[in-house]
MIMARTI-354326 format. One line per 2 residues: number of its first residue (from 1); for each residue y, x, z of N, C-alpha, C. Coordinates in steps of 0.02 Angstrom, whole numbers. Each point is the difference from the previous one (the first is absolute). Example, Ala and Ser with C-alpha at 12.3 -4.5 7.8 and 13.67 -1.06 7.14 Angstrom:
2
1> -284/660/390/59/-45/0/60/45/0 ~ 53/-18/-36/59/42/3/55/-39/37 $
***
This chain:
448
1> 4299/8477/6250/63/1/-38/-15/21/-72 ~ 35/-32/-48/-9/19/-68/25/70/-12 $
3> -29/32/-48/20/69/-14/71/2/-25 ~ 37/48/26/70/7/-20/6/27/-71 $
5> -54/28/-26/2/27/-68/-20/-52/-52 ~ -22/-59/23/-20/-52/-47/60/-22/-41 $
7> -11/-10/-66/53/-24/-43/26/-67/26 ~ 67/-7/1/29/-62/27/-27/-62/-36 $
9> -9/6/-66/-22/-58/-38/-73/-16/12 ~ -37/45/32/-69/-14/18/-7/-17/74 $
11> 56/-5/33/0/-16/71/15/-75/8 ~ -50/-40/17/12/-73/3/52/-21/52 $
13> 5/37/55/50/-17/51/70/15/-24 ~ 7/53/-40/65/14/-30/20/-56/-48 $
15> -47/-21/-42/15/-53/-48/18/-65/35 ~ -39/-18/50/12/-63/36/68/3/37 $
17> 13/55/34/64/7/37/59/0/-47 ~ -7/33/-57/55/5/-48/15/-67/-32 $
19> -51/-36/-21/12/-66/-29/28/-49/52 ~ -24/6/62/25/-44/53/74/12/14 $
21> 20/63/8/70/14/15/44/-12/-61 ~ -28/7/-60/35/-17/-62/19/-74/0 $
23> -49/-44/16/13/-71/0/48/-20/56 ~ -3/35/57/47/-16/54/71/13/-22 $
25> 13/58/-29/68/16/-21/24/-43/-58 ~ -47/-23/-42/19/-49/-51/23/-65/32 $
27> -39/-23/49/16/-63/34/66/5/37 ~ 15/57/29/62/10/38/59/15/-45 $
29> -9/47/-46/56/26/-39/31/-51/-47 ~ -39/-48/-23/27/-48/-50/57/-41/29 $
31> -1/-13/65/55/-38/30/43/43/46 ~ -30/50/33/38/41/47/54/41/-34 $
33> -13/22/-61/49/42/-36/64/-39/-15 ~ -3/-68/2/59/-40/-13/15/-47/59 $
35> -28/14/58/12/-43/58/74/0/20 ~ 31/58/0/70/5/16/43/-39/-50 $
37> -17/7/-64/38/-37/-52/-11/-75/8 ~ -61/-20/19/-14/-71/9/42/-29/57 $
39> 8/38/53/38/-24/56/75/-5/-15 ~ 27/46/-40/73/6/-8/27/-23/-68 $
41> -41/-3/-52/24/-19/-66/22/-73/0 ~ 65/-14/-14/24/-69/1/-26/-42/-58 $
43> -21/32/-54/-23/-37/-59/-74/-15/3 ~ -40/51/12/-73/-8/-1/-31/-3/69 $
45> 39/16/51/-28/4/68/35/-47/48 ~ 5/21/63/25/-43/52/74/12/17 $
47> 30/53/-28/71/12/7/23/20/70 ~ -41/36/37/19/21/68/47/60/-3 $
49> 38/10/55/41/60/7/-44/58/23 ~ 27/61/-1/-37/59/23/-17/-6/74 $
51> 46/-29/39/-13/-8/72/-57/-50/12 ~ 0/-56/-37/-54/-49/7/-67/30/-22 $
53> 2/37/-55/-60/34/-22/-24/50/53 ~ 47/36/30/-17/48/53/-34/-33/59 $
55> 21/-61/17/-32/-36/55/-73/-15/-16 ~ -13/-19/-62/-69/-15/-20/-42/64/3 $
57> 28/55/-25/-37/63/2/-11/23/72 ~ 48/-12/44/-9/19/70/-56/-39/33 $
59> -1/-66/-11/-52/-42/30/-67/16/-31 ~ -1/11/-65/-63/21/-33/-26/65/31 $
61> 45/46/12/-20/65/28/-25/-7/71 ~ 30/-45/39/-23/-12/68/-71/-27/0 $
63> -14/-48/-44/-67/-27/-6/-49/54/-24 ~ 22/40/-48/-42/54/-26/-15/51/55 $
65> 50/14/41/-9/48/55/-57/-21/46 ~ -1/-63/18/-52/-25/46/-68/-4/-35 $
67> -1/-30/-60/-63/-10/-35/-31/67/-20 ~ 42/48/-18/-25/64/-22/-38/37/55 $
69> 28/-2/61/-35/32/55/-66/-34/15 ~ 0/-67/-3/-62/-38/11/-51/19/-54 $
71> 23/4/-62/-46/19/-55/-30/69/12 ~ 41/48/21/-25/67/12/-52/3/54 $
73> 12/-36/55/-48/-2/55/-66/-32/-23 ~ 6/-57/-35/-60/-36/-22/-40/43/-49 $
75> 34/32/-49/-36/37/-51/-33/62/29 ~ 32/32/48/-32/58/31/-63/-22/37 $
77> -3/-61/25/-60/-27/31/-53/-18/-53 ~ 23/-25/-57/-46/-20/-53/-30/59/-38 $
79> 34/57/1/-23/58/-38/8/-12/-75 ~ -57/-6/-37/4/-12/-72/-15/-72/-17 $
81> -8/-43/50/-12/-71/-14/62/-31/-33 ~ -10/-52/-40/54/-27/-41/25/-68/22 $
83> -18/-23/58/19/-67/20/76/-11/-2 ~ 37/48/24/73/-5/0/28/3/-70 $
85> -28/42/-42/22/6/-69/-11/-65/-38 ~ -56/-32/12/-14/-64/-33/49/-53/24 $
87> 16/0/64/49/-48/27/68/8/-35 ~ 22/62/-8/64/13/-33/-3/-22/-73 $
89> -57/11/-32/-8/-20/-70/7/-76/-8 ~ -24/-38/48/6/-73/-3/73/-20/4 $
91> 38/32/44/72/-15/5/35/16/-66 ~ -17/58/-30/31/19/-63/-15/-50/-55 $
93> -61/-27/0/-19/-49/-51/38/-66/6 ~ 30/-12/58/36/-63/13/76/7/-2 $
95> 25/59/-19/73/12/4/39/-46/-47 ~ -26/-15/-59/36/-43/-47/13/-69/27 $
97> -54/-37/19/13/-67/28/40/2/65 ~ -9/51/40/39/4/62/74/4/-14 $
99> 21/44/-46/71/9/-14/29/-62/-32 ~ -35/-29/-49/28/-57/-36/4/-64/43 $
101> -51/-13/39/-3/-64/35/20/2/74 ~ 6/60/28/17/6/71/61/44/11 $
103> -4/63/-22/51/50/17/67/-16/-33 ~ 2/-9/-66/64/-11/-34/33/-66/22 $
105> -36/-56/5/33/-62/23/30/7/70 ~ -33/38/44/27/9/67/62/45/0 $
107> 0/52/-42/58/44/-4/61/-36/-28 ~ -11/-45/-47/57/-35/-32/22/-61/40 $
109> -38/-19/51/18/-60/39/59/12/46 ~ 8/62/23/55/16/45/-16/-19/72 $
111> 45/22/45/-6/-18/70/-63/26/34 ~ -27/-42/45/-59/19/38/-61/9/-45 $
113> -5/-43/-50/-57/4/-47/-2/68/-35 ~ 59/23/-19/4/65/-34/-23/56/47 $
115> 23/-3/62/-20/52/48/-75/-1/12 ~ -29/-59/5/-73/-6/7/-35/27/-61 $
117> 29/-12/-59/-29/26/-62/0/76/0 ~ 54/30/24/3/73/4/-55/26/46 $
119> -10/-33/56/-52/21/47/-70/-7/-29 ~ -13/-58/-30/-66/-11/-31/-12/50/-56 $
121> 51/9/-42/-7/48/-55/-11/70/24 ~ 33/19/54/-9/68/26/-72/12/21 $
123> -32/-51/29/-69/7/22/-47/4/-60 ~ 7/-46/-47/-45/-3/-57/8/61/-45 $
125> 63/15/-19/11/56/-46/-17/67/32 ~ 15/6/65/-16/63/34/-76/8/8 $
127> -34/-54/20/-72/4/10/-36/14/-66 ~ 25/-28/-55/-33/9/-64/20/62/-39 $
129> 61/24/11/25/53/-44/32/59/37 ~ 54/-10/37/35/57/30/-45/37/49 $
131> -33/-36/45/-50/32/44/-63/15/-38 ~ -17/-43/-47/-61/10/-39/0/64/-40 $
133> 60/20/-25/5/62/-39/-24/59/41 ~ 25/7/61/-20/56/42/-74/-3/17 $
135> -26/-60/10/-70/-7/16/-44/21/-58 ~ 18/-20/-61/-39/19/-59/3/76/-10 $
137> 58/29/11/6/73/-6/-43/35/52 ~ 0/-25/62/-39/31/53/-75/-7/-14 $
139> -21/-57/-24/-71/-11/-15/-22/46/-58 ~ 42/4/-52/-17/42/-57/-3/73/21 $
141> 46/22/43/-1/70/23/-64/13/41 ~ -20/-48/41/-61/8/40/-62/3/-46 $
143> -2/-42/-51/-56/2/-48/-2/67/-37 ~ 60/27/-15/2/64/-37/-32/56/41 $
145> 12/1/66/-30/51/42/-75/-12/10 ~ -20/-62/2/-69/-16/15/-45/5/-61 $
147> 27/-15/-59/-42/-4/-59/20/50/-54 ~ 39/51/18/9/59/-42/41/-8/-62 $
149> 60/-29/5/46/1/-57/70/13/24 ~ 45/16/-46/68/19/17/42/-63/10 $
151> 30/-7/59/39/-60/15/58/-9/-50 ~ 35/54/-15/57/-5/-45/-18/-28/-68 $
153> -59/18/-26/-22/-25/-64/-12/-75/3 ~ -29/-23/55/-13/-72/7/65/-38/12 $
155> 44/27/42/65/-33/13/42/-4/-63 ~ -9/47/-46/38/-1/-62/-13/-64/-40 $
157> -60/-28/7/-15/-63/-35/42/-56/28 ~ 18/3/64/45/-50/27/69/3/-33 $
159> 26/60/-6/64/9/-34/-4/-21/-73 ~ -56/15/-32/-10/-20/-70/2/-76/-6 $
161> -33/-35/46/1/-73/-1/70/-27/10 ~ 36/29/48/69/-21/12/43/9/-62 $
163> -11/56/-35/39/15/-60/-12/-51/-55 ~ -62/-19/-8/-17/-48/-53/35/-67/12 $
165> -5/-26/61/30/-65/13/76/4/3 ~ 27/57/23/73/7/2/30/-3/-70 $
167> -39/22/-50/22/-2/-70/12/-71/-23 ~ -41/-46/26/6/-71/-20/45/-40/47 $
169> 10/25/61/33/-40/52/70/-22/-19 ~ 40/45/-30/69/-18/-17/4/-54/-52 $
171> -44/2/-50/0/-51/-53/-23/-67/28 ~ -52/1/42/-23/-62/31/52/-29/47 $
173> 36/44/35/52/-21/47/55/-39/-37 ~ 18/24/-59/52/-35/-39/-22/-68/-23 $
175> -66/-10/-9/-26/-66/-20/-2/-46/61 ~ -36/23/52/-6/-38/63/-29/48/52 $
177> 37/15/53/-26/47/50/-66/-21/32 ~ -13/-65/2/-62/-24/31/-62/22/-38 $
179> 8/14/-65/-57/25/-39/-26/65/30 ~ 46/42/23/-20/65/29/-47/-10/60 $
181> 17/-50/42/-42/-12/58/-69/-28/-19 ~ -2/-41/-52/-65/-27/-22/-44/53/-32 $
183> 31/46/-37/-38/57/-26/-27/42/58 ~ 40/7/53/-23/34/60/-61/-33/29 $
185> -3/-66/-1/-60/-36/24/-61/16/-42 ~ 9/2/-66/-56/15/-44/-28/70/13 $
187> 45/48/9/-22/68/16/-33/3/69 ~ 27/-39/47/-30/-3/67/-71/-27/-2 $
189> -12/-48/-45/-68/-26/-7/-47/54/-27 ~ 24/39/-48/-40/56/-25/-16/50/54 $
191> 49/15/42/-10/46/56/-52/-28/49 ~ 4/-65/13/-48/-32/46/-72/8/-26 $
193> -9/-10/-64/-68/6/-30/-26/72/7 ~ 44/49/-10/-21/70/4/-22/18/71 $
195> 40/-18/49/-16/20/69/-55/-43/32 ~ -9/-61/-25/-51/-43/29/-69/13/-28 $
197> -4/22/-64/-65/3/-32/-20/69/-27 ~ 47/46/-8/-17/67/-27/-10/48/58 $
199> -62/10/19/-16/45/56/-50/52/-25 ~ 21/61/-16/-45/52/-24/-55/14/50 $
201> -57/25/-26/-59/12/42/14/50/57 ~ 40/51/-14/14/50/52/40/-31/58 $
203> 41/-50/-16/36/-34/53/-46/-45/40 ~ -48/-32/-35/-49/-42/36/-41/43/49 $
205> -18/60/-23/-39/44/44/40/21/61 ~ 63/15/-11/43/21/56/11/-58/49 $
207> 7/-60/-26/8/-59/43/-63/-11/42 ~ -58/12/-29/-63/-7/38/-3/51/56 $
209> 21/61/-14/1/53/51/46/-19/58 ~ 59/-25/-17/49/-18/52/-25/-60/41 $
211> -41/-43/-32/-26/-59/35/-58/16/46 ~ -29/60/-7/-57/20/42/23/6/73 $
213> -30/-38/45/22/3/71/-11/68/33 ~ -44/41/-29/-14/66/28/45/54/-30 $
215> 40/-19/-50/42/50/-33/58/21/45 ~ 21/62/-7/58/24/39/62/-37/-23 $
217> 44/-20/47/60/-37/-19/47/43/-42 ~ 23/-28/-56/47/36/-44/70/-30/3 $
219> 6/-60/29/65/-32/3/32/12/69 ~ 65/5/3/34/15/63/-3/-60/47 $
221> 5/13/64/3/-54/49/71/-29/1 ~ 6/-60/28/66/-31/5/47/43/42 $
223> -27/32/52/41/43/42/27/59/-40 ~ -42/28/-44/22/56/-41/56/-22/-48 $
225> -7/-61/-28/52/-23/-46/66/-13/36 ~ -3/-29/59/61/-8/39/30/67/20 $
227> -44/50/8/23/67/16/44/31/-53 ~ -5/-26/-61/44/23/-54/73/-7/19 $
229> 16/-55/35/69/-14/19/26/49/53 ~ -44/39/30/20/48/51/9/70/-27 $
231> -8/9/-65/5/67/-30/73/19/-10 ~ 27/47/37/71/19/-9/13/30/-69 $
233> -48/38/-26/11/31/-65/2/-51/-56 ~ -35/-56/10/2/-54/-49/69/-33/-2 $
235> 29/-12/59/64/-34/2/57/45/-25 ~ -8/65/7/48/46/-29/0/-7/-76 $
237> -60/-8/-28/-6/-10/-73/26/-68/-20 ~ -10/-51/42/24/-67/-14/76/0/-13 $
239> 37/39/39/72/4/-9/18/25/-70 ~ -37/50/-23/11/26/-68/-12/-55/-52 $
241> -56/-36/7/-15/-54/-47/50/-56/5 ~ 25/-12/60/47/-55/12/63/9/-41 $
243> 24/62/-5/64/12/-34/-8/28/-71 ~ -61/0/-25/-11/17/-71/-30/-59/-37 $
245> -62/-15/14/-35/-54/-36/34/-68/8 ~ 29/-12/59/36/-63/12/57/-9/-50 $
247> 41/52/-7/59/-7/-42/-17/3/-75 ~ -57/32/-15/-25/-4/-69/-16/-73/-17 $
249> -32/-36/47/-18/-70/-13/62/-44/-3 ~ 46/9/47/62/-40/0/38/10/-66 $
251> 5/63/-22/36/15/-62/-36/-30/-61 ~ -65/13/-6/-36/-19/-61/-13/-74/-5 $
253> -12/-34/56/-18/-70/-4/60/-46/7 ~ 48/17/41/55/-45/12/61/13/-43 $
255> 12/62/-20/64/17/-30/-5/22/-73 ~ -48/42/-16/0/28/-68/-12/-52/-54 $
257> -47/-48/7/-11/-48/-55/63/-37/-22 ~ 39/-24/49/61/-37/-17/53/47/-29 $
259> 5/60/28/48/49/-26/-16/17/-73 ~ -65/11/-14/-20/20/-67/11/-57/-50 $
261> -19/-61/20/10/-57/-45/74/-11/-16 ~ 44/18/47/72/-8/-11/30/50/-48 $
263> -39/51/-20/25/49/-48/-2/-24/-72 ~ -29/-60/-11/-11/-25/-68/45/-61/-12 $
265> 12/-15/-65/46/-56/-17/-24/-68/28 ~ -66/-11/2/-26/-63/26/-55/14/51 $
267> -10/-47/46/-52/9/50/-69/-2/-31 ~ -8/-40/-55/-65/-3/-33/-19/68/-30 $
269> 49/34/-31/-12/67/-26/-16/48/56 ~ 37/-6/55/-12/44/57/-68/-11/30 $
271> -22/-64/6/-67/-14/27/-54/29/-43 ~ 5/-11/-66/-52/25/-46/-3/76/0 $
273> 59/32/-2/2/73/-1/-26/29/65 ~ 18/-32/56/-25/25/64/-76/-5/4 $
275> -28/-54/-27/-73/-7/-1/-33/55/-40 ~ 28/16/-58/-29/53/-42/7/68/35 $
277> 60/13/27/12/64/35/-46/7/60 ~ -7/-53/39/-43/2/58/-72/14/-19 $
279> -21/-31/-56/-68/11/-24/-10/73/-20 ~ 47/28/-38/-6/69/-23/-1/48/59 $
281> 43/-15/50/3/42/59/-66/0/38 ~ -32/-58/5/-63/-4/37/-57/30/-41 $
283> 4/-3/-66/-49/37/-41/3/74/16 ~ 60/27/4/8/70/18/-25/13/71 $
285> 14/-47/45/-23/5/69/-76/4/2 ~ -32/-40/-41/-73/0/-4/-26/70/-20 $
287> 33/30/-49/-20/67/-22/12/51/56 ~ 55/-8/36/16/47/53/-48/-5/59 $
289> -32/-57/8/-51/-7/53/-56/51/-10 ~ -14/17/-62/-50/50/-13/26/71/4 $
291> 66/9/-7/30/67/1/18/22/70 ~ 22/-47/42/24/18/67/-54/34/43 $
293> -65/-20/-3/-50/38/38/-1/74/-19 ~ 12/15/-63/3/70/-22/61/34/30 $
295> 57/-37/0/61/27/30/-10/14/74 ~ -35/-47/35/-12/9/72/-41/62/13 $
297> -49/14/-43/-42/59/9/41/64/-10 ~ 51/-5/-44/41/59/-15/52/14/55 $
299> 35/-53/22/56/10/46/-15/-25/71 ~ -55/-36/10/-17/-25/66/24/-71/12 $
301> -32/-33/48/15/-70/15/71/-7/28 ~ 19/43/47/66/-3/31/55/6/-53 $
303> -6/50/-42/52/12/-51/2/-57/-51 ~ -58/-30/-14/-1/-56/-47/38/-60/29 $
305> -9/-13/65/38/-54/32/76/14/-2 ~ 19/61/15/71/17/-1/28/-3/-71 $
307> -40/20/-49/22/-5/-69/11/-73/-20 ~ -44/-44/23/8/-72/-13/65/-26/29 $
309> 17/22/61/63/-22/31/61/26/-38 ~ -6/62/-26/56/28/-39/11/-39/-65 $
311> -55/-17/-34/6/-40/-62/31/-67/15 ~ -19/-30/57/29/-64/20/75/5/11 $
313> 21/51/37/71/13/12/39/7/-65 ~ -27/41/-46/35/13/-63/3/-62/-44 $
315> -55/-37/-4/-3/-58/-45/48/-55/23 ~ 0/-16/64/45/-53/24/73/21/-8 $
317> 15/63/17/68/24/-7/24/0/-72 ~ -42/21/-46/19/2/-71/9/-69/-30 $
319> -35/-50/27/11/-69/-24/71/-23/16 ~ 30/29/52/69/-15/15/50/41/-41 $
321> -22/57/-24/44/43/-40/10/-29/-70 ~ -54/-23/-31/3/-24/-69/6/-76/-2 $
323> 30/-25/-54/10/-72/-7/-10/-23/-72 ~ -46/31/-34/-17/-24/-68/-76/-10/-2 $
325> -23/-48/-39/-72/-18/1/-47/58/-17 ~ 19/42/-47/-46/52/-23/-10/52/56 $
327> 54/25/28/-6/52/52/-33/-27/63 ~ 19/-61/20/-30/-31/59/-75/-11/-12 $
329> -19/-17/-61/-71/-8/-16/-38/65/8 ~ 30/54/-23/-32/66/6/-8/18/74 $
331> 52/-12/40/-4/14/72/-54/-42/33 ~ -6/-63/-21/-51/-45/28/-70/28/-9 $
333> -11/36/-54/-67/26/-15/-24/53/50 ~ 48/29/38/-20/47/52/-41/-36/55 $
335> 5/-66/1/-40/-40/45/-75/14/-9 ~ -19/15/-62/-71/12/-16/-27/63/33 $
337> 45/46/17/-20/61/36/2/-12/75 ~ 50/-38/21/14/-10/70/-56/-38/37 $
339> -25/-54/-30/-51/-41/33/-64/38/14 ~ -30/34/-50/-61/39/15/12/56/51 $
341> 60/30/-1/15/54/46/8/-25/72 ~ 7/-65/9/0/-28/67/-68/-28/19 $
343> -28/-39/-45/-62/-36/15/-59/47/13 ~ -14/45/-46/-59/42/5/5/52/56 $
345> 56/37/6/5/48/56/-2/-35/68 ~ 26/-62/5/-1/-35/64/-72/-11/23 $
347> -42/-25/-46/-70/-10/17/-33/67/19 ~ 13/51/-39/-31/65/12/24/29/67 $
349> 62/-12/17/28/25/63/-38/-29/59 ~ -14/-64/-3/-35/-33/56/-73/23/5 $
351> -33/9/-57/-70/23/3/-4/74/16 ~ 55/36/-11/1/72/15/12/13/74 $
353> 43/-38/31/22/13/68/-27/-48/53 ~ -32/-55/-22/-24/-49/48/-72/-19/-16 $
355> -30/-41/43/-70/-20/-8/-7/-46/-61 ~ -45/18/-46/-7/-37/-63/-27/-70/10 $
357> -37/-13/53/-27/-67/9/55/-50/20 ~ 58/27/16/58/-43/16/50/-1/-58 $
359> -23/18/-60/47/9/-56/38/-63/-17 ~ -34/-58/1/35/-62/-17/54/-16/50 $
361> -15/4/64/50/-15/52/57/50/-3 ~ -16/65/-7/52/51/-3/46/-9/-60 $
363> -29/-15/-58/40/-10/-60/45/-61/9 ~ -28/-54/28/40/-61/10/58/14/47 $
365> -14/34/57/52/11/50/49/54/-24 ~ -27/57/-21/43/57/-14/39/-3/-65 $
367> -26/-37/-49/34/-1/-65/29/-70/-15 ~ -44/-50/-2/22/-66/-21/38/-38/54 $
369> -26/0/62/35/-37/52/68/31/15 ~ 4/65/-4/65/33/9/51/-27/-50 $
371> -22/-7/-62/44/-26/-52/19/-73/14 ~ -48/-39/24/14/-71/14/49/-8/58 $
373> -8/42/52/48/-2/55/70/13/-26 ~ 6/49/-43/65/16/-29/29/-58/-40 $
375> -44/-35/-38/25/-56/-40/22/-58/44 ~ -37/-12/55/21/-52/47/70/16/27 $
377> 11/63/15/64/20/31/56/3/-51 ~ -14/28/-60/53/19/-46/11/-47/-60 $
379> -49/-42/-18/7/-40/-61/61/-46/2 ~ 8/-37/55/57/-47/4/67/37/4 $
381> 9/48/46/65/34/2/17/39/-64 ~ -50/29/-32/13/36/-63/18/-49/-55 $
383> -32/-59/0/18/-52/-48/72/-24/10 ~ 19/-10/64/68/-22/16/51/55/-18 $
385> -19/63/14/44/56/-17/10/4/-76 ~ -54/-12/-37/4/1/-73/47/-55/-24 $
387> -7/-61/27/45/-55/-19/73/17/15 ~ 12/30/59/68/17/20/30/52/-48 $
389> -39/53/-14/26/53/-44/9/-26/-71 ~ -45/-45/-23/7/-27/-68/63/-42/-6 $
391> 17/-37/53/62/-40/-1/62/44/6 ~ -6/55/38/56/45/11/16/41/-62 $
393> -53/23/-36/9/43/-58/-41/-26/-59 ~ 23/-55/-31/-40/-31/-54/2/39/-66 $
395> 51/40/-12/7/35/-64/-58/48/-11 ~ -32/-4/-59/-56/43/-19/-56/-2/52 $
397> -5/-56/36/-52/-8/52/3/57/50 ~ 61/22/17/9/57/43/-28/-13/70 $
399> 3/-63/22/-27/-16/66/-73/15/6 ~ -39/-17/-52/-72/16/-1/-11/75/1 $
401> 39/35/-38/-9/72/-5/15/36/66 ~ 51/-24/36/14/29/66/-57/-14/48 $
403> -29/-60/-4/-58/-17/41/-58/48/-14 ~ -10/15/-64/-54/46/-19/12/70/30 $
405> 63/22/1/14/66/28/-12/1/75 ~ 15/-55/34/-13/-4/72/-75/6/13 $
407> -40/-37/-39/-73/2/8/-26/70/-15 ~ 26/31/-54/-21/68/-18/16/49/56 $
409> 58/-8/32/18/44/55/-47/-7/60 ~ -21/-61/14/-47/-12/55/-67/35/-15 $
411> -23/-5/-62/-63/32/-20/6/76/7 ~ 59/28/-18/11/72/6/-6/22/73 $
413> 29/-38/46/-6/17/71/-73/-3/23 ~ -37/-49/-25/-71/-5/18/-40/58/-29 $
415> 19/24/-59/-32/57/-31/10/63/43 ~ 61/10/25/14/57/43/-41/-5/65 $
417> -4/-60/28/-41/-12/60/-73/15/-14 ~ -25/-24/-58/-70/11/-18/-17/73/-8 $
419> 48/40/-23/-13/71/-10/-20/34/66 ~ 26/-26/55/-14/31/65/-60/-32/37 $
421> -16/-63/-16/-52/-34/42/-67/-9/-35 ~ -2/1/-66/-64/-11/-35/-43/62/8 $
423> -62/-9/23/-44/56/15/-23/36/-64 ~ -7/65/6/-29/39/-55/-74/-17/-6 $
425> -28/11/-59/-68/-22/-13/-52/33/46 ~ 14/62/21/-48/36/43/19/-4/74 $
427> 47/-44/16/25/-5/68/-35/-56/37 ~ -29/15/58/-34/-51/39/51/-45/33 $
429> -18/-64/7/43/-49/34/-19/0/73 ~ 45/22/43/-16/5/72/19/-63/37 $
431> -36/-12/55/18/-55/44/-26/-67/-19 ~ -40/-6/-55/-27/-64/-21/-71/-7/25 $
433> -23/-62/14/-65/-9/32/-60/2/-47 ~ 10/22/-62/-55/1/-48/-6/69/-33 $
435> -61/16/-19/-11/61/-38/-4/-18/-74 ~ 25/43/-43/-8/-10/-72/-67/28/-21 $
437> -20/-18/-62/-62/27/-28/2/76/0 ~ 58/28/-16/7/72/-4/-10/32/69 $
439> 27/-32/52/-8/26/68/-73/-4/22 ~ -33/-55/-16/-70/-9/19/-44/53/-32 $
441> 12/13/-64/-39/51/-36/11/69/31 ~ 62/13/20/15/65/30/-36/7/67 $
443> -2/-54/39/-35/2/64/-75/9/-8 ~ -28/-36/-51/-71/7/-14/-18/71/-20 $
445> 44/30/-42/-12/68/-22/4/48/59 ~ 46/-13/47/6/45/58/-61/-5/44 $
447> -29/-61/8/-60/-8/40/-59/35/-32 ~ -4/-3/-67/-56/31/-35/4/76/7 $
***
């Protein structure tokens, strides 16, 4: 393992991982930040209702749910090998032609063709991006432990990449939304080149060690990975994630972009301003990726997770309280604190309380898949509820604001639940079939 004291800029695995995740988030963020607007904008997009959009998000989440678990199982078997990462990079490099020549024509065709288009799109977009995001994060976190660099610093480059493309996305969207997808393809090609050809010497040496038939196995067995699903303490945590991270995604991806654009005199102004705001918010998020590890050391992993849930509750609720662009923009920036407070402590929680060799599977199931299950269940009904409230109380977009308060209330209940069920940092997880690194070290010390 590389020395943990080595300067990050002199650590080739840090540089390779950071540039790789940077290009992934560029490829994803350039179109994903305006995907909701593309589906619903009647002028520049497809003009769908919130309920129709919710159906697409639900089906996308169902595909992501399945693919994500498969990705976690495969990557835990691969260890640090990049075969799966290269496969995802190829899909990302093809997103532009896929959307222009296959996905969009099928969505606009209507009827059975449209439904088939939704299904095909859910598989391609989930395999390349929604599931791919979690996989890239899991691989980068594994590299950080193996080659001696701080995961949060490397993940910050992903947020930085998202921020850069989000700055341009609104302006490109107003010209032609398909440009965003083609830029995503160009970034995907760059990502493919990085993961296919940039292999630092320390990684080559580690791959040779793992390939040695006499080497001790470092990857979990298939039985161990399936055993993850039998962990009661994991499923208790899944409920917390289900009612926090799920509703954060439903709010931010399905509802907030259209609500924010509606605060301006024209949709073009709203699109451009949202792109700039989103970019600035993610720039701050990138900076917070480096700060949150310090916060975790000060207050602990458990408290950092609970703090993230509190920020989520407050931010969503306050978006319903205010109805002017300036104040809502300020509230939106709390997103930059919220995301790192969920992402980084979640990874640390799993490596702290569970077996680290199962980190990819645990992260997929406990954090990301929990969110996807929630989106499958709640995206369509929340979209329909939003449409109903918007029609019932159209003045000052009161229907949207009431919907935000309902979501905020659900997050508050999940926060109270999390206060009682999330384990303290020094608390052992009982009843699970695996030992953590901390437990193994304690047993070794007792034997000595």
